[in-house]
ZAFINU-692448 format. One line per 10 residues: number of its first residue (from 1); their letters; for each residue x, y, z of N, C-alpha, C. Coordinates in steps of 0.1 Angstrom, whole numbers. Example, Ala and Ser with C-alpha at 12.3 -4.5 7.8 and 13.67 -1.06 7.14 Angstrom:
1 = as = 132 -57 78 123 -45 78 132 -33 78; 128 -22 71 137 -11 71 129 0 79 .
***
This chain:
1 = xxxxxxxxxx = 8 -12 0 0 0 0 9 12 0; 5 22 -8 13 35 -9 10 44 4; 21 49 9 19 58 21 19 72 16; 8 79 18 7 93 15 9 102 27; 14 114 25 17 123 36 11 137 33; 8 144 44 4 158 42 13 167 49; 22 173 42 33 181 47 32 195 41; 27 204 49 25 218 43 37 224 37; 48 223 44 61 229 39 65 222 26; 63 209 25 67 202 13 58 206 2 .
11 = xxxxxxxxxx = 45 208 4 36 212 -7 40 226 -11; 42 235 -2 46 249 -5 59 249 -13; 69 241 -9 81 240 -16 79 235 -31; 71 225 -32 68 219 -46 61 229 -55; 52 237 -49 45 247 -57 55 257 -62; 65 261 -54 75 271 -58 84 264 -69; 88 252 -67 96 245 -76 90 244 -90; 77 241 -90 70 239 -103 70 253 -110; 67 263 -103 66 277 -109 80 280 -115; 90 278 -107 104 282 -111 109 273 -123 .
21 = xxxxxxxxxx = 104 261 -122 107 251 -133 102 256 -147; 92 264 -147 86 270 -159 93 283 -162; 102 287 -153 109 300 -155 100 312 -153; 90 311 -144 81 322 -142 83 329 -129; 82 342 -129 80 350 -117 66 348 -112; 63 352 -100 50 350 -94 40 358 -103; 43 370 -107 34 378 -115 32 372 -129; 43 367 -135 42 360 -148 33 348 -147; 35 340 -136 26 329 -134 12 333 -134; 8 343 -126 -5 348 -125 -11 351 -139 .
31 = xxxxxxxxxx = -3 358 -147 -8 362 -160 -10 349 -169; 0 340 -169 -1 328 -177 -12 319 -173; -13 318 -160 -24 309 -154 -38 313 -158; -40 327 -158 -52 332 -162 -54 330 -177; -44 331 -185 -45 329 -200 -48 315 -203; -42 305 -196 -43 291 -199 -56 286 -193; -61 290 -181 -72 284 -175 -84 293 -173; -82 306 -175 -93 316 -173 -95 319 -158; -87 313 -149 -88 315 -135 -79 327 -130; -85 336 -122 -78 347 -117 -73 344 -103 .
41 = xxxxxxxxxx = -60 346 -101 -54 344 -88 -45 357 -86; -46 362 -74 -37 374 -70 -23 369 -68; -14 378 -72 1 375 -69 3 373 -54; -3 381 -46 -2 379 -31 -6 365 -27; -16 360 -33 -21 347 -29 -10 336 -33; -4 338 -44 6 328 -49 18 329 -39; 22 341 -35 32 343 -26 30 337 -12; 17 337 -8 13 331 5 14 316 4; 9 310 -8 10 296 -10 25 291 -8; 34 299 -13 48 294 -13 56 298 -1 .
51 = xxxxxxxxxx = 51 307 7 58 312 19 59 302 30; 71 297 33 72 287 44 70 294 58; 71 307 59 69 314 71 55 318 74; 46 315 65 32 318 66 26 312 79; 22 320 88 17 314 101 4 307 100; -4 311 90 -17 305 88 -16 292 80; -4 289 75 -1 276 67 -11 275 55; -12 286 48 -22 286 37 -18 278 25; -27 270 20 -25 262 8 -36 264 -2; -35 261 -15 -46 262 -24 -57 252 -20 .
61 = xxxxxxxxxx = -69 255 -23 -80 246 -21 -78 233 -29; -86 223 -26 -85 210 -34 -88 213 -49; -99 221 -51 -103 224 -65 -92 232 -72; -86 241 -65 -75 249 -71 -62 240 -73; -60 231 -64 -49 222 -66 -50 213 -79; -63 209 -81 -65 202 -94 -62 210 -106; -67 223 -105 -64 232 -117 -49 234 -118; -42 235 -107 -27 237 -108 -20 225 -114; -25 213 -110 -20 200 -116 -22 200 -131; -33 204 -135 -36 204 -150 -27 215 -157 .
71 = xxxxxxxxxx = -25 226 -150 -17 236 -156 -2 232 -157; 3 226 -146 17 222 -146 19 208 -152; 8 201 -156 9 188 -161 16 178 -152; 12 179 -139 18 170 -129 7 162 -123; 11 151 -116 2 142 -110 -2 148 -96; -14 146 -92 -18 150 -78 -10 144 -67; -6 131 -70 2 124 -60 16 130 -57; 20 139 -67 33 145 -65 33 154 -52; 22 159 -48 22 168 -36 21 159 -23; 17 147 -25 14 139 -13 23 126 -11 .
81 = xxxxxxxxxx = 33 125 -20 42 114 -19 56 119 -17; 65 111 -10 79 115 -8 87 110 -20; 85 116 -31 93 113 -43 95 124 -52; 104 124 -61 107 135 -69 102 134 -83; 93 124 -86 87 123 -99 75 132 -100; 76 143 -109 66 152 -111 54 146 -118; 57 139 -129 47 133 -137 51 118 -140; 42 109 -137 44 95 -140 46 93 -155; 38 100 -163 39 99 -178 53 103 -182; 58 115 -177 71 120 -181 82 110 -177 .
91 = xxxxxxxxxx = 80 105 -165 90 95 -159 90 83 -168; 79 78 -173 78 66 -181 85 69 -195; 82 80 -200 88 84 -213 103 85 -212; 108 91 -201 122 93 -198 129 79 -197; 122 70 -191 128 56 -190 128 49 -203; 117 51 -211 116 45 -224 128 50 -233; 130 64 -232 141 70 -241 154 68 -235; 155 63 -222 167 62 -214 174 76 -213; 166 85 -209 171 99 -208 165 105 -195; 168 118 -193 164 124 -181 150 131 -183 .
101 = xxxxxxxxxx = 143 133 -172 130 140 -172 131 154 -178; 143 160 -175 145 173 -180 146 174 -195; 153 164 -201 154 163 -215 140 161 -222; 132 153 -216 118 150 -221 110 163 -221; 111 171 -209 104 183 -208 109 194 -218; 122 193 -221 128 203 -230 123 200 -244; 122 187 -248 117 183 -261 102 187 -262; 94 185 -252 80 189 -252 78 204 -253; 88 211 -248 86 226 -249 90 231 -263; 97 223 -271 100 227 -284 88 226 -293 .
111 = xxxxxxxxxx = 84 237 -298 71 238 -306 71 228 -317; 82 225 -323 83 216 -335 81 202 -332; 85 198 -319 86 184 -316 77 179 -304; 72 188 -296 65 184 -284 53 176 -287; 44 181 -296 32 173 -300 35 160 -307; 45 160 -315 49 148 -322 54 137 -312; 62 142 -303 67 132 -293 56 126 -285; 46 134 -281 34 129 -273 27 119 -282; 24 122 -294 17 113 -303 24 100 -306; 38 101 -307 46 89 -310 45 80 -298 .
121 = xxxxxxxxxx = 47 85 -286 46 76 -274 33 69 -272; 22 77 -275 9 71 -273 4 62 -284; 8 64 -297 2 58 -308 11 48 -316; 24 47 -313 32 39 -322 28 24 -323; 24 18 -311 21 4 -311 7 2 -319; -2 11 -316 -15 10 -323 -14 11 -338; -7 21 -342 -5 24 -356 2 12 -363; 12 7 -356 20 -4 -362 11 -16 -364; 3 -20 -354 -6 -31 -355 -16 -29 -366; -22 -17 -368 -32 -15 -378 -26 -16 -392 .
131 = xxxxxxxxxx = -13 -11 -394 -7 -12 -407 -5 -27 -410; -1 -35 -401 1 -50 -403 -13 -56 -407; -23 -53 -399 -36 -59 -401 -42 -56 -415; -38 -45 -421 -44 -41 -434 -37 -48 -445; -27 -56 -443 -20 -63 -454 -18 -78 -450; -27 -86 -456 -26 -101 -453 -13 -107 -456; -6 -102 -466 6 -108 -471 17 -107 -461; 16 -99 -450 26 -98 -440 26 -110 -431; 14 -117 -430 12 -126 -418 22 -137 -417; 25 -144 -429 34 -155 -427 48 -151 -422 .
141 = xxxxxxxxxx = 52 -139 -427 65 -133 -421 63 -129 -407; 52 -122 -404 50 -117 -390 50 -129 -380; 43 -140 -384 42 -151 -374 55 -157 -371; 64 -158 -381 77 -163 -379 86 -153 -371; 84 -140 -374 92 -130 -367 88 -130 -352; 75 -130 -349 70 -130 -336 74 -142 -328; 76 -153 -335 80 -165 -328 95 -165 -325; 102 -156 -331 117 -156 -329 120 -151 -316; 131 -156 -310 136 -152 -297 142 -138 -298; 145 -133 -310 151 -120 -312 141 -109 -314 .
151 = xxxxxxxxxx = 128 -113 -315 118 -103 -319 118 -91 -309; 118 -94 -296 116 -84 -286 128 -74 -287; 140 -79 -289 152 -71 -290 151 -62 -303; 146 -68 -313 144 -61 -326 135 -49 -324; 123 -52 -318 113 -42 -316 118 -30 -307; 125 -34 -296 130 -24 -287 141 -15 -293; 150 -21 -301 161 -14 -307 155 -5 -318; 145 -10 -326 139 -2 -336 132 10 -331; 124 8 -320 117 19 -314 127 29 -309; 138 25 -303 148 34 -297 154 43 -308 .
161 = xxxxxxxxxx = 156 37 -320 162 44 -331 152 54 -337; 139 51 -337 129 60 -342 129 72 -333; 128 69 -320 127 80 -310 140 89 -310; 151 83 -313 163 91 -313 163 101 -325; 157 97 -336 155 106 -347 147 118 -343; 137 116 -335 129 127 -330 138 136 -322; 146 130 -313 155 138 -304 165 146 -312; 170 139 -323 180 145 -332 175 158 -337; 163 157 -343 157 169 -348 155 180 -338; 151 176 -326 148 186 -315 161 193 -311 .
171 = xxxxxxxxxx = 172 186 -310 185 191 -306 189 202 -317; 186 200 -329 189 209 -340 181 222 -340; 170 222 -331 163 234 -330 168 242 -318; 177 237 -310 182 243 -298 196 250 -301; 205 243 -307 219 248 -309 221 251 -324; 230 261 -327 234 263 -341 241 251 -346; 242 250 -359 249 239 -365 264 239 -362; 270 251 -362 284 252 -358 287 248 -344; 278 252 -335 280 249 -321 278 234 -319; 268 228 -326 265 214 -325 277 206 -329 .
181 = xxxxxxxxxx = 284 210 -340 296 203 -345 307 204 -334; 308 216 -328 318 217 -317 315 208 -305; 302 207 -302 298 198 -291 301 184 -294; 299 180 -307 302 166 -311 317 163 -310; 325 173 -313 340 172 -312 343 170 -297; 338 178 -289 340 178 -274 336 164 -269; 325 159 -273 320 147 -267 329 135 -272; 333 135 -285 341 125 -290 355 124 -282; 360 136 -279 373 137 -272 370 131 -258; 359 135 -251 356 131 -238 354 115 -238 .
191 = xxxxxxxxxx = 347 110 -248 344 96 -249 357 87 -250; 367 92 -257 379 84 -258 389 86 -247; 387 97 -239 395 99 -228 391 92 -215; 378 90 -214 372 85 -201 371 69 -202; 373 63 -190 370 49 -189 355 48 -189; 349 36 -193 335 34 -194 328 37 -180; 334 33 -169 328 35 -156 328 50 -152; 336 58 -159 336 73 -156 328 81 -166; 321 74 -175 313 81 -185 300 86 -178; 300 97 -172 288 102 -165 286 117 -170 .
201 = xxxxxxxxxx = 274 121 -167 270 135 -171 278 145 -163; 280 141 -150 288 150 -141 302 152 -147; 308 142 -151 322 143 -156 322 150 -169; 311 148 -177 311 156 -190 309 171 -187; 301 174 -177 300 188 -173 313 194 -170; 321 187 -162 334 192 -158 343 194 -170; 342 184 -180 350 185 -192 346 197 -200; 333 200 -201 328 212 -208 334 224 -202; 335 225 -189 340 237 -183 354 240 -187; 362 229 -191 375 231 -196 375 236 -210 .
211 = xxxxxxxxxx = 365 231 -218 365 235 -232 358 249 -234; 349 252 -224 342 265 -225 345 272 -211; 357 277 -209 361 283 -196 354 295 -192; 353 297 -179 346 309 -174 353 322 -177; 366 321 -178 374 333 -181 370 340 -194; 367 353 -192 362 361 -204 349 357 -210; 341 349 -202 329 344 -207 318 355 -206; 311 357 -217 300 367 -217 287 359 -221; 278 358 -211 266 350 -213 258 354 -225; 255 367 -226 247 372 -237 253 369 -250 .
221 = xxxxxxxxxx = 266 372 -252 272 370 -265 273 355 -268; 275 347 -258 276 332 -260 262 327 -264; 252 331 -258 238 326 -261 235 330 -275; 237 343 -279 234 348 -292 241 341 -303; 254 337 -300 262 331 -310 259 316 -312; 255 309 -301 254 294 -302 240 288 -301; 230 296 -297 217 291 -295 207 296 -306; 198 287 -310 187 292 -319 176 297 -310; 165 302 -316 154 308 -308 148 298 -297; 146 286 -301 141 276 -292 150 275 -280 .
231 = xxxxxxxxxx = 163 274 -283 173 272 -272 174 285 -263; 173 296 -270 174 309 -262 162 309 -252; 150 305 -257 138 305 -248 140 296 -236; 146 284 -239 149 274 -228 158 280 -218; 169 287 -223 179 292 -213 173 303 -205; 166 313 -211 161 324 -204 149 320 -194; 144 308 -196 133 303 -187 138 293 -177; 152 292 -176 157 283 -166 154 288 -151; 154 300 -150 151 306 -136 145 320 -138; 140 325 -127 135 339 -127 146 349 -130 .
241 = xxxxxxxxxx = 143 359 -138 152 370 -140 166 365 -142; 168 357 -152 181 351 -156 191 362 -158; 187 372 -165 196 383 -169 202 391 -157; 195 390 -146 200 398 -134 210 389 -126; 211 377 -129 220 368 -121 235 372 -123; 243 370 -113 258 372 -115 263 364 -126; 274 368 -133 279 361 -145 283 347 -142; 288 344 -130 292 330 -127 280 321 -125; 269 326 -120 257 318 -119 251 315 -133; 251 326 -142 246 324 -155 254 313 -162 .
251 = xxxxxxxxxx = 267 314 -161 277 305 -167 273 290 -162; 272 288 -149 269 275 -144 256 269 -150; 245 278 -151 233 273 -156 234 269 -171; 241 278 -178 242 275 -193 250 262 -195; 261 260 -188 270 248 -190 262 236 -186; 254 237 -175 246 226 -170 235 222 -180; 229 232 -186 219 229 -196 225 223 -208; 236 228 -213 243 222 -225 246 208 -222; 252 205 -210 256 192 -207 245 182 -206; 233 186 -200 221 178 -200 217 173 -213 .
261 = xxxxxxxxxx = 216 183 -223 210 180 -236 221 172 -244; 233 177 -245 243 172 -253 247 158 -249; 249 155 -236 253 142 -231 243 132 -235; 230 135 -232 219 125 -236 220 122 -251; 221 132 -259 221 130 -273 233 123 -279; 245 127 -276 257 121 -281 260 107 -275; 256 105 -263 258 92 -257 249 82 -264; 237 86 -268 228 78 -275 233 75 -289; 239 85 -295 245 83 -309 255 72 -308; 264 71 -298 274 61 -297 267 47 -296 .
271 = xxxxxxxxxx = 256 46 -288 250 34 -286 242 30 -299; 238 40 -306 230 37 -319 240 31 -329; 252 35 -329 262 28 -339 262 13 -336; 262 10 -323 262 -5 -320 249 -11 -323; 238 -4 -320 224 -9 -323 222 -11 -337; 226 -2 -346 224 -4 -360 230 -17 -365; 243 -19 -361 250 -32 -365 242 -44 -359; 238 -43 -347 230 -54 -341 217 -57 -348; 210 -46 -352 198 -47 -360 200 -55 -373; 211 -51 -380 214 -58 -392 216 -73 -390 .
281 = xxxxxxxxxx = 223 -77 -379 225 -91 -376 212 -98 -373; 204 -91 -365 191 -97 -361 182 -99 -373; 181 -89 -381 172 -90 -393 177 -101 -402; 190 -102 -404 196 -112 -413 193 -126 -408; 195 -127 -395 192 -140 -388 178 -144 -389; 169 -134 -386 155 -137 -386 150 -140 -401; 155 -133 -410 151 -135 -424 156 -149 -429; 168 -153 -426 173 -166 -430 165 -177 -423; 162 -175 -411 154 -185 -404 140 -186 -410; 134 -175 -414 121 -175 -420 121 -182 -434 .
291 = xxxxxxxxxx = 132 -179 -442 134 -186 -455 135 -201 -453; 143 -205 -443 145 -219 -440 132 -226 -436; 125 -219 -427 112 -225 -423 102 -227 -434; 101 -216 -442 91 -217 -454 96 -227 -464; 109 -227 -467 114 -237 -476 111 -251 -472; 114 -254 -459 112 -267 -454 97 -271 -454; 88 -261 -452 74 -264 -452 70 -267 -467; 75 -260 -477 72 -263 -491 77 -276 -495; 89 -280 -491 95 -293 -494 87 -304 -488; 82 -302 -476 74 -312 -469 61 -314 -476 .
301 = xxxxxxxxxx = 55 -303 -481 42 -304 -488 44 -311 -501; 55 -308 -508 58 -314 -521 60 -329 -519; 67 -334 -509 69 -348 -506 56 -355 -504; 47 -348 -496 35 -354 -492 26 -356 -505; 26 -345 -514 19 -346 -526 24 -357 -535; 37 -358 -535 44 -369 -544 40 -383 -539; 39 -385 -526 35 -398 -521 21 -401 -524; 13 -390 -524 -2 -392 -526 -5 -395 -541; 4 -391 -550 2 -393 -564 7 -407 -569; 14 -414 -560 19 -427 -564 8 -438 -564 .
***
């Protein structure tokens, strides 16, 4: 049985985290919340919800909490469970893609890929089955393929490759081509320098700090030179009033963001090289096995017919 808790400070903290996660000030949240839901909330009310020193321990009503969950696309259980998963759906997608929740949310925030990503996750199995059902000629192949011990691996690897193509396109809406090529060079160098056990996002972040040093770093110039519009929006929404932060804090946020997205993408590229080779082997093996089975079946039928004609 799941243990739920009611912790006022925890709920207040999570409300603040959700708002900041969207890069909104309290006033900008009020404006956007009204635009999205039609519900009017005073900025002072939002401040009270998030204030840990509030003596009245004020929280949103249950009805308001439901509206907030719909607005933030989070599960209601997020407020009453001791866990860091904001959305079970996002968590499942992140596990499916073998990536972070942050990368999934970044993809969904990209206007060109968010809707497609959602549709892909929800409909790929259904659409694939319908396509097969509409062509009877597939069935003798499908039956043999489904019976193969390699089918599950084939399906999983293929789905992963399709998803990565979506991520590939999304990454190209964040960084300029020139900067993406530089990041690719940085990652290749990192990949060959590190032992497999030390291939972590944390170590890649440290490596990036050497390649993009803080000395003489100018956040505004760097963003303008290396980020496309989608990427700029992501950066400026990382926290409230990004432009007013000290230069060292801006630098840390930018490097962390680049590391999050680039590591996920390029690390997958390396695994894809292996996966593509493995897919070729699986397909060849399954095809040869199918040809063998069908040939044996035809030979058997011919023998039986020959005996019957004697």
